[in-house]
VEXDREN-810755 format. One line per field, with one value per residue (C-alpha): z, x, y. Coordinates in steps of 0.5 Angstrom, whole numbers, plus 500, padded with zeros to 3 digits. Layout:
up = (Z  ...)
east = (X  ...)
north = (Y  ...)
//
This chain:
up = (518  513  506  501  494  487  481  474  467  463  456  455  453  449  444  445  446  453  459  462  469  473  481  486  493  499  506  511  516  520  519  526  525  528  522  516  511  504  501  505  503  496  497  501  494  490  495  495  488  485  490  489  482  479  474  472  469  463  466  470  476  480  477  481  481  476  471  471  466  469  465  470  477  480  488  491  498  500  506  511  517  523  523  516  513)
east = (929  926  926  926  923  924  920  920  919  925  926  925  932  928  926  918  913  911  911  918  920  926  926  930  930  935  936  941  944  950  954  952  951  944  942  939  944  945  942  936  935  935  930  925  926  924  918  916  917  910  907  912  914  908  908  901  899  895  888  891  892  898  903  906  913  914  909  914  920  926  931  937  938  943  945  950  952  956  960  962  966  965  973  974  980)
north = (378  383  382  388  387  391  389  392  391  388  386  379  375  370  374  373  379  376  381  380  383  383  382  383  381  384  384  386  381  380  374  371  363  364  367  363  361  364  357  358  366  363  358  364  368  362  361  368  370  369  374  379  379  382  376  374  367  366  368  374  370  369  364  358  358  352  356  362  362  364  367  367  367  371  371  375  378  384  383  389  389  394  395  396  400)
//
């Protein structure tokens, strides 16, 4: 599978002056049962987030996921059909 990422600065929901980012990951897959589950893709997102978010640790290094303050996580999917109306 191939993931696509978007990351950009955003307003901190907690009111701090720390740099905040909004990060999206998406992919295109059919519903074949051999494909990864939605839960597996969300696990992939969390595992890859430090690499792709552009976030920096206190020393400017890439943070570990448990060092990141995640304000909110949203996960969704958009079903599509080849024989749609």
